[in-house]
C-alpha positions, -999 to +999 in steps of 0.1 A: -766+138-765-783+121-792-745+120-814-728+112-784-747+082-770-750+068-809-712+073-810-710+056-777-732+028-792-712+020-821-680+020-796-699+001-767-701-026-797-674-028-812-652-031-773-678-057-768-670-076-797-633-077-793-642-090-753-662-117-773-638-122-795-607-122-765-628-148-746-632-171-766-597-167-777-584-177-743-609-188-728-605-163-698-639-142-687-634-106-688-652-077-675-670-052-695-656-023-702-683+010-699-682+039-731-680+074-714-707+096-725-704+133-728-735+135-708-713+129-680-692+155-684-702+189-663-718+215-686-701+249-675-722+266-698-731+299-690-754+334-704-769+367-694-796+375-708-801+406-735-811+433-717-820+464-741-808+495-724-829+527-730-812+560-735-812+581-702-854+594-696-843+635-700-826+628-731-852+602-744-878+624-737-859+653-759-854+629-789-883+616-787-894+662-791-870+666-818-861+641-838-893+619-861-901+592-842-895+568-870-860+575-878-858+574-837-877+537-837-854+524-868-821+537-853-832+516-815-844+487-833-815+486-854-785+490-822-809+466-805-810+440-835-767+448-831-765+439-795-790+410-805-764+393-826-733+404-809-751+388-779-759+354-804-724+353-813-710+353-779-732+332-765-722+305-791-686+307-784-696+302-752-712+271-760-690+255-786-661+261-756-685+244-729-687+214-763-655+212-769-637+214-734-667+186-723-656+161-753-622+171-750-624+160-711-646+130-718-615+121-741-590+122-718-615+097-696-623+073-723-582+076-729-578+063-692-602+042-687-592+024-721-559+023-711-567+005-679-592-016-695-563-028-720-536-027-691-564-053-670-571-078-701-535-081-713-530-095-681-564-113-680-543-124-711-511-132-698-531-149-669-553-177-687-520-183-716-503-188-682-528-210-671-531-230-704-496-235-703-494-250-668-520-274-679-505-280-712-472-285-694-490-308-668-508-328-695-475-332-711-464-345-676-492-371-670-483-381-710-447-392-701-455-404-666-489-423-692-460-435-714-435-450-689-460-472-665-469-483-702-436-492-708-432-510-669-459-527-679-452-539-712-416-551-699-438-564-668-459-585-687-429-596-713-414-610-681-447-629-668-452-636-704-413-652-706-418-672-670-451-688-680-438-699-712-407-712-692-423-729-673-444-749-695-414-759-717-400-768-687-434-789-677-435-806-713-400-820-709-407-834-679-432-853-689 
C-alpha cells in the first residue's frame, strides 16, 4: 500500500505538470487526471488457519506407551514444523498471486483511464487550436478590413485635399 501510494503520487505529480504545461501552451482548461491506486482493486486473498492434526486417540495412546516420549514429541514437532512451512509457502503463493492480480487490474484500469484522458486532452487541444485559428483568422480579417478602411479614408482625404487646393487656387485667380 505504501509503495503503491508513493508510485501514484509520483505519477500524479507528472500528470499534473503535463496538464499545467498543456494548459499554458494551448490556453485550454483541462480536467485533472486522478491516478488509480492498487488499494482500489478488490482483494481476493484468502487463507485457512493451520490446525495440527493428532493421530487417532487409540493409536496415540498405544504409541505413547510403546515409544519413548521424547522421540515421539520430536517427531510430532518436526511434522508440525514441516506442515507449517508448507502452509506458509502456500499462503505466500496466494498473497503473491493476489497482489499480482491487483497490480494487473490497476494497470489495466490505469491504461484505460489514461487513454480516455489522453483522448480528451487531444480533443481539448484540437478545440483550443481551432479557437486560436478562428481568432487569428478574425484578427486577420479585421486587419484587412482596417487596411481597406484606411485606404478608402486616404483616398477620401486625398480627394478632399485636392478639392480644397483646387478651390483655393480658383479663389486666388479670381482675386
